C-alpha positions as CSV (number, residue, x, y, z in Angstrom):
1,M,-237.5,0.0,-29.9
2,A,-234.4,0.5,-27.5
3,I,-232.5,3.4,-27.9
4,R,-228.8,3.0,-28.5
5,S,-226.0,4.5,-26.7
6,I,-222.3,4.8,-27.0
7,R,-222.8,2.2,-24.3
8,G,-225.3,0.1,-26.2
9,S,-229.7,-0.4,-25.5
10,I,-231.2,2.0,-23.3
11,S,-234.3,0.9,-21.6
12,I,-237.5,2.2,-20.8
13,S,-236.5,2.5,-17.3
14,E,-233.3,4.5,-18.2
15,T,-235.0,7.1,-20.6
16,L,-238.6,7.4,-20.0
17,L,-239.3,6.4,-16.5
18,P,-236.9,8.9,-14.5
19,E,-238.6,11.8,-16.7
20,F,-242.2,10.6,-16.1
21,G,-241.2,10.3,-12.2
22,Q,-240.2,13.6,-12.6
23,E,-243.7,14.7,-14.3
24,M,-245.0,12.4,-10.9
25,A,-243.4,15.1,-8.3
26,N,-244.7,17.8,-10.5
27,T,-248.5,16.3,-10.6
28,R,-248.7,16.0,-7.2
29,K,-247.7,19.6,-6.3
30,T,-250.7,20.3,-8.0
31,L,-253.0,18.3,-6.4
32,E,-251.9,19.0,-3.3
33,R,-252.7,22.5,-3.7
34,H,-257.0,21.5,-5.1
35,P,-259.3,22.4,-2.6
36,D,-262.5,20.8,-1.1
37,R,-264.5,23.2,-1.2
38,K,-264.2,23.8,-5.2
39,F,-264.9,20.2,-6.3
40,D,-267.9,21.0,-8.0
41,R,-267.0,24.5,-9.7
42,M,-266.5,25.1,-13.3
43,P,-265.2,27.9,-15.5
44,G,-267.9,27.4,-17.8
45,E,-271.0,25.5,-18.9
46,K,-269.0,23.2,-21.3
47,S,-266.1,22.6,-19.1
48,G,-266.0,19.6,-16.3
49,S,-265.9,19.9,-12.7
50,M,-262.4,20.5,-11.0
51,G,-262.8,17.8,-9.5
52,R,-263.4,15.9,-12.1
53,L,-260.0,16.9,-13.9
54,A,-258.4,16.7,-10.9
55,G,-259.8,12.9,-10.4
56,R,-259.0,12.1,-14.4
57,V,-254.9,13.6,-13.5
58,A,-254.7,11.6,-10.8
59,N,-255.3,8.4,-12.1
60,M,-254.1,8.9,-15.5
61,T,-250.9,7.7,-13.3
62,E,-251.9,4.4,-14.0
63,W,-251.7,4.6,-17.5
64,A,-247.9,4.0,-17.5
65,V,-247.9,0.8,-15.2
66,E,-250.9,-0.7,-17.7
67,T,-249.1,0.5,-20.6
68,I,-245.8,-1.6,-19.4
69,D,-247.7,-4.2,-17.7
70,K,-249.7,-5.6,-20.6
71,G,-250.0,-5.3,-24.3
72,G,-253.6,-3.6,-24.8
73,L,-256.4,-1.8,-23.2
74,D,-259.7,-3.0,-24.3
75,M,-262.0,-0.1,-23.0
76,A,-265.3,-2.2,-23.6
77,P,-264.0,-5.8,-22.2
78,G,-266.6,-8.4,-23.1
79,G,-269.0,-5.2,-24.2
80,V,-269.4,-3.6,-21.3
81,Q,-267.9,0.1,-21.3
82,M,-265.3,0.4,-18.5
83,Q,-266.5,3.5,-16.3
84,P,-263.9,6.0,-15.3
85,P,-262.5,6.2,-11.8
86,W,-263.1,10.0,-12.2
87,R,-265.6,10.5,-9.0
88,L,-264.0,11.7,-6.0
89,K,-264.7,14.4,-3.5
90,A,-261.7,15.5,-1.6
91,R,-258.4,16.0,-1.9
92,K,-257.6,13.5,0.1
93,D,-259.2,10.7,-2.1
94,L,-257.3,12.6,-4.9
95,L,-253.7,12.1,-3.0
96,D,-255.0,8.2,-1.9
97,S,-255.9,7.5,-5.7
98,F,-252.5,9.4,-7.3
99,E,-250.4,7.4,-4.6
100,K,-252.0,4.1,-5.2
101,Q,-251.7,4.0,-9.0
102,W,-247.8,5.7,-8.3
103,P,-246.0,3.5,-6.8
104,R,-242.4,4.7,-5.1
105,P,-239.9,3.5,-6.3
106,P,-241.5,4.4,-9.5
107,V,-242.5,1.5,-11.9
108,T,-238.6,0.4,-12.9
109,P,-239.2,-3.6,-12.2
110,R,-241.7,-3.3,-14.7
111,G,-239.8,-1.0,-17.0
112,E,-237.1,-3.8,-16.8
113,R,-239.5,-6.5,-17.8
114,C,-240.8,-4.5,-21.1
115,A,-236.8,-3.7,-21.8
116,G,-236.6,-6.2,-24.4
117,A,-240.5,-5.2,-25.5
118,E,-240.2,-1.5,-26.1
119,A,-240.5,-2.3,-30.3
120,M,-243.5,-4.6,-29.4
121,P,-246.7,-3.9,-30.2
122,W,-249.3,-2.2,-27.5
123,S,-253.2,-2.1,-28.8
124,F,-255.9,0.3,-28.2
125,M,-259.6,-2.2,-28.4
126,T,-262.7,-1.5,-27.2
127,N,-265.0,-5.2,-27.0
128,V,-261.3,-6.7,-28.6
129,Q,-261.5,-4.7,-31.5
130,V,-258.0,-2.9,-32.3
131,L,-258.8,0.5,-32.8
132,F,-255.0,1.4,-32.8
133,S,-251.7,-0.1,-32.3
134,M,-248.0,1.4,-31.6
135,P,-245.0,0.2,-30.0
136,H,-244.7,0.2,-25.7
137,I,-242.1,3.2,-26.1
138,G,-244.3,4.8,-28.3
139,C,-247.4,4.7,-26.1
140,L,-245.9,5.2,-22.9
141,R,-244.6,9.0,-24.6
142,T,-247.8,9.8,-26.4
143,W,-250.3,8.9,-24.3
144,V,-248.8,8.4,-21.2
145,M,-246.7,11.5,-21.3
146,N,-247.9,14.2,-23.2
147,H,-251.9,13.1,-23.2
148,R,-251.7,14.1,-19.6
149,R,-249.9,17.1,-19.6
150,P,-252.9,19.1,-21.1
151,H,-255.4,17.7,-18.1
152,H,-252.5,18.9,-16.0
153,A,-251.6,22.5,-17.3
154,Q,-256.1,23.1,-17.5
155,L,-256.1,21.7,-13.8
156,R,-253.5,24.1,-13.2
157,L,-255.3,27.3,-14.8
158,Y,-258.5,26.2,-13.0
159,L,-256.8,27.0,-9.9
160,R,-255.4,30.1,-10.8
161,L,-259.2,31.1,-12.6
162,N,-260.0,30.3,-8.4
163,N,-257.2,32.5,-7.3
164,L,-255.6,29.6,-5.9
165,P,-251.7,29.4,-5.2
166,M,-249.9,27.2,-8.1
167,P,-246.9,25.0,-6.6
168,P,-243.7,25.5,-8.9
169,I,-243.2,22.9,-11.1
170,Y,-240.5,23.5,-13.5
171,L,-239.4,26.9,-12.5
172,P,-240.0,28.8,-9.2
173,S,-243.6,30.0,-8.8
174,T,-244.2,33.5,-8.1
175,D,-247.2,32.9,-5.8
176,E,-244.0,31.0,-3.8
177,G,-242.4,34.0,-3.1
178,Q,-240.5,33.7,-6.5
179,K,-240.3,36.5,-9.4
């Protein structure tokens, strides 16, 4: 549903997309620091590689576009499991994939199309079986914004564990000369 303000209803493009845009700028700063020579590096035997995690973070951006443009996502359309596009091997590939999925200006036109549909259901499915449904705005907040934050934080931890400089995201970074 649309959020109420003093002047009436506010659309997704007026509320959530500016915040998401800032998160995408922070994500790009982190992806820019990923060194090509560390793509296969794993912090432990039960952990995924830095490259796989960075690819996931880069490609999760598309979820915003998919959520706004469509009424759901089927992870196994026609019974065939989708393959994750996370198998990138170089920083240039990460950034190219990220840029392709987060066009500038941000998804504002899509957000405007969704302006009256914030409360309409969005469904997560596998082979057309609905696993759960929620309003578009809830999906954007929970599965697009909140779900990606731990992956982004984990990628930043991988950078730190590999003695790589941290980009500033919310506050200046000690690696950027700020204490």
